N, C-alpha and C positions, 0 to 999 in steps of 0.2 A: 552634302557635297561629294562629287567623286573623287575616288583615291586612287593612287596607284603606287607601286613599289616600283623601284627600278634598282635590280642587283648589278653592282658595279663590279667589274673583273679585271679586266685589261684594259679599261676604257677610262682613267682616272683623269678625267678633263670635262670643263665644260663645253669648251669650243667643237664645232662639228662631232657631237656625241648623238647620233642618231636616236638611241634609247631614251636618254634624258630630254631630247628636244621634243621627240614625238609625245613622251609622256607628260611635259609642262604645256605642251599645246593642247592636250585633249583631256586634261584631268584639272580640276581645281586645286587639288593638294598633290603633292609627290614627294616620295620618302626616298632619297638617294641613300641607298645602303651596301655598305661594304661588311663583309663578314670573314674575320680571322679565322681559317681553317686550321685546326692543330695538326691536320696530317700533311699540311704543307709550309709550316713553320720550320725556322731552323734547318731548313736544306741548304742555305747558302747564306751566311751571316751578311754578305755585301748586298743581297738582294733584298733580304729583309730589312736592312736599315735604307735602303733604296726606297722601298715600298713604305715603310713608315714614312718617310719624306714626302712621299707623294700624297699619301693620305692627309697628313696634316697639312699641306698645301691645298689639297683639295677641299678640306674641311673651311680653311679660311676663306678660299673663293667663294664656296657656296654660302658660308655666312653673308659674305657680301652682296649676295643676290638674295638675302632674305630667307635663305633656308639653313640646311646644315646636314653634314656629313653622319647617318648614323651609324654606328659601330658596334657589331656583336661579334661573338664569338662561338664556335661549334659548327656544327653540320650546316653549310651553306643552303641547303634545301630546307632542312627541318626550321632555321632561323627567320628563311624567309616567308615561309607558310606561317610560321608563328605571328611575324611582324604583320603580315598581310591581314590576317584575321583578326588582331588586335585592333588594326586602323579600320577596318571593315572595308578594306581594298578590292575594288572590281578587276583591277589588272596588275599583271606582273610583266615587266620587260627585262628582257638580257640581250647584251650583246653576244654573238655566235663566236665559237672559237673553235679550234682544231684538234687539239690535244685529246687523247685517249680520256684523259680525267675530266677534262672538259666537256667532251660530248655527253658522257656519263652523268654528268651534272645537268645538264640542259634535258637529257631524256628524263632523268628522274625530277626534275623540277616541273617539265611539263606536265608527266603523269600526276604529281601531287596537286597542281594547280586544277587539272581535270578533276580530281578526286573533290577538291573542295568548292569546286564551279567556279573558279577564278580565273578570267580572261590570261592566256599566256602569249607573249609574241616574243619571236628573235629580231634582233636587227643586226646590219652590217656595221663594220666600224675599225675591224683589228687589221683589214688589209684593204689596199687601193680597191680590189675587186675580190668579192667573195669567192673562196673556193668551190669551185663546181658552177660558177657563172662562166667560165669558159673552159671548153671542152673539145679534146679532138674527135674527128670523126671514127666511124667504124667501130665504134660499141665501146672505145675506151674509155674509162672514168677520169684519166687524169694526162696530161703531159709529163712525158719521161724525159724529154728532151727540152732544154732552154729555148734555144732559137726559135722554133715554130710557137713556143707559148709566148715568147715575146713580142712575135708580130701579131699573133691573136689578142695578146693584152693590150697593146699600143691601137689596135683598131676598136677595140670594144668600146662600148658606152659606158662610160662611168658615171656613178650616181652622181646627184647633185650636193653639194655641202649644204648641212643644215644650220640654221641661225643659233647662236648662244641664247639660252633662255634670260628673259630680262629679270624674271623673278620664280624664284622657287619657294612654294609655301607648303612648310609642312602642318600635318593634322595637330591639333591640340594633344597636348600632353605626352608627346613621344619622347622619350628620353633618349639623348643621342649619344650616349655610352662613352665610355674612356678610351682613348687611345693609350694603348701601352707605350711604356716609357722606350726611347728611340734604341735598339741595338746598337751595338759600337761598329759592327763590322770588322773587315779584317785588313782592309786595303787604306791605307793612311792618305792616299791622293786621289781617292775616288770621286766621282762628281756628285753633287747634290741633285737628290731627285725632286721632281713635281713639276707641275704643269707650268709655273711660272717661270722656273729655270730652263725648262724646255723650249717654251716660247722666247726667253730673252736668246737662249742660242739660235733659235730658228732665225730671227731676226738679225744676230750677227753673220750667220751663214748664207744666209740669201745674198750678200754683197762680196761673196768670196766663191762663187760657183763657176766662175770664168775659166780659171785654171784648172778645175777638178780633173779633168781628163787626163791632165800631163803631172798633177800632183799626188793623184790618189795612191799610188803604189810608192811613194817618196817617203822612205821611213822616218828620216829627220825631219821632213817639213812637216810632218803630221796635216797633210792637207786636207784631211777628211772632215765631216762635220760633227762628229761625236755624238750623233743624235740616234744611234741605235738602241740605248736603253731606255729613252724616253718614247720611243715607237715601241718597245718591248712592253711597257707600263701601260701604253697609251696615254700618256702625259701629251704627246703630240699626234695627231691625226695623220695617217699615212697618206690619206687622198689629199688633204688641205695643204700637207707639203709637197706632194707632186704637182699640183695645180700651182704652186706658189714658184715652184722651182721654173717651171715648163712656162712661165713669164717672160723668162729670160732667155734670149738665144744664143746659140753655140753650142759647140761640141763638150764644154764642161757640163753644163746643166742637163745636156741629153745623156751623159754618161752617168751621171747621179741619177737620173729618174731610171736610166735601165737598171741600176743596184736597188732600186726599191722594186722594180719588176723581180729580180733575183728575190727578194725577199717573199713577193708573192709567190713565186713558182715553188719555192719549199713550204708553203702553207697549204698548197694543192696536193705536193705531194704528202705531206704528214697527214693530211685529211684522208688521204687514199690509203695511207699505211700509217696506222698508229702505234706501231711498234719499231719506227724508225730511229729511236735510239739504242735497240738493242739485235735486232735483226737486219742482215744484210740486205739491202735492195737486190744487188746481183752476185752472183758466184763467180769469183776470178782466180786462177790459178796461185795468184799471190795469198789470196785470203785463206788458204786451205792450210798453210802451216804456219801460224802467228806463234812466236815464240814466248817463252814464260820467263821473264828474268825481273823480278821486282828491284834489284838494284839498278839496273839500267833506267826502270819507270821513275823511280825514286830520282834517281841523276836528273832526269829531264824534268820532272815535275818542280826541283829546286834550283832548274837553271844552273847545272852543274855538269853539263855534258862534255866540256871542252871544245865547243864550236861555238864563237863568239855571237853570232847573230841569232841562234837557237837560244840560247842562255839570256841574250838580251830581252827577246820576246816572252820567254818564260817569267822573267822577273818585272816587266812591265805589266805582266798579268796580275801578280801578286801585290804589288805597289798601287797600281790604279783602278783593280778591278775591271779592266779593259785591256786590249792589246789590237795594236794596228793590224788590219785585214791582210797585209801582206805577210807579216809576222806569223800571223795565225795559220796562214797556207804553209809557211815554211817549217814551223814548229811541228805541223801535223805530220807533213811528210816525213821529217826528221824521225817522227817517232814510228810511222808505220812503215816507211819505203827504206830508210837506212837501219833502224834498230830492229824493225820485223815485229814490232810489238802490236798487238791489237789495237784496234781503234776505239774498243768501248771504254778503257781505262780514261782514254784522251777527253771523250766525250764527258766522262764524269769529272775530270779534274777541271776541266772549263766550266762545265755548271756549278762547281763549289765556289769560284772566283768570279765569272763574269756578271757585271749588271745587266747586260743584256743577255744572258743566257735563256735560250728557250728552246723547245723541241725541234720545231721547223728548221731554223737555221742554224743552230749550233750541231745537231746530231746531221742534217743534211750535208753541211758543207765537210764534215768529218769524213762522213761516207763518200763525199766527191773525192776528197784527197787519198783516201785510202783505197780507192779503186773498186769500192764494194756499191757506191750509188749511182748518181746520175750525171754519170761523164762518159762521152764518148770513146774516151781514150782512158781506160782505167790503169795502165802501166806506166802512165805519166808519172815523172820524179822532179821534184825541185831540188837541184843541187844548190845546197845552202851558201857556198862558197861564191857561184856565180848570182846567185840572188843578192847575196849581201854587195858584193862589188857593183853591180846594177843600180841597186836601190839603196845602198848607203857608200855610195864610192868612196867618201873621207873617212868613214867608220864614227858619223858623228852620233848615230844613234845607239852602236855598241858602246861607245865609252859612256854614254847619257847612262845606261843600266847596268853596265859591268866595270865599276869603277877601278877594280883589279887593273885593267888594261887602260887605264887614263894615260899611262905614260907613253904609249906606242903611238907613233904618228903617222895618220894617212891610212890608206888600204891595208897597211900590214896588221893593223889590228885584228883583221877578219882571218887571219893563219898564225896565232902565235907559234905554234911549232915549227914553222920555218924560220923563228928568228935565229942569231949566233947563240950557241949552247949559254954564253956568260949571261945574257941578256935574259934569256929563257929560264935560268934559274931564279933569277931575281923577281920572277913572277909567282904570285899566291893565285894561282889557276891552274885548274887541271888539265891533264891530256885528252885528246878526245876519246869518246868512247867507240868501241871497236864498231864497225859496221857488219850488218848479218843479211842485207839483202842485195848487194851489189858490189862491182869492185872498187867503190869509194876512192875513184882517181883524186878527189879532191883531198885526200889526207897524205897522199904520197909526199916524200919528200924530194 
């Protein structure tokens, strides 16, 4: 009987999974495999926990289809070849990815499959449109500006969704392997991982896309989908999600699909620039003189900058393994444009906590804010007080995450240093950190 191994990585789902669906349609026996790579473990306790939940959920789903999720530990290439040879597999399938690590894994697996005379095939599925499928003219390998990319992306032909396999049949005698105990993670209020949880959130979200264009920047309303982590681990197909949202008319669904396009945009940037997390895309005057101030960095990390909206975002990050997108812009701009600190420690700190942390979007967005990335206005700044007053006008978001300021009513919470001396002395809250990049008009009394 013909057998194939499907190495699962960031496609932890059975719905619209081209690699799994194609293998099940063309082979009598299919081994869905996930390899726990020690070199990637414990980089983020939050994502390790989310990943474990994804794997446990996928295993349960595959068992419901007659199969199982086979778990191994070690080098993904070596373990895949070892299992493929043990079950006499004719083929190995893998969903393509864009990071330097992922592309090296793909290259090594392709070479080993060729050496062992096993057919190897890459499949789409991590993005709506594969990086490289949409390219600008004049010999450029990728789009450097979002607007022309968005036009090309929206006009391109998307692949067809694939059906969920009805059955998954393992070869006889394959040991499924043990899934290690679930890590504790660090954020107590983080969402649970897995395709089941992701699909449940999609179903709930589809009925609330109408006001997305008006609410997605509203900090207290939290009118976003919170699907980013499920997309990052492939619990939800980005293509299927885009198709589902596009069935709804109006500016809200259109704005949400545009965000999925931003996600694809950074994937094609990361594909062209594997060192996105460490090397600036563009050199600007601002990036020439980053300050080295470990105390300021630590205050920023701990949400103790003395600027309430910044501290609220940083505390949400630690509590939930997530931060509202508008708060991400504000906090990143504060680190780079007001404190004058390098964006790379910010990238690392977000990677430590975010369930949705990945190279393309985390690093790409950090470079955009820092003025070193794909932004046509690299010198832009986000004034934290103006941002707070616009997107959290009554201070609800700030008081939600900064309880020291809960007694301050209305928008006065955004500038506690302007309160009367008697009231200010009663607050257990620090004074704002000194700005080193501009005049900091928002700090003046």
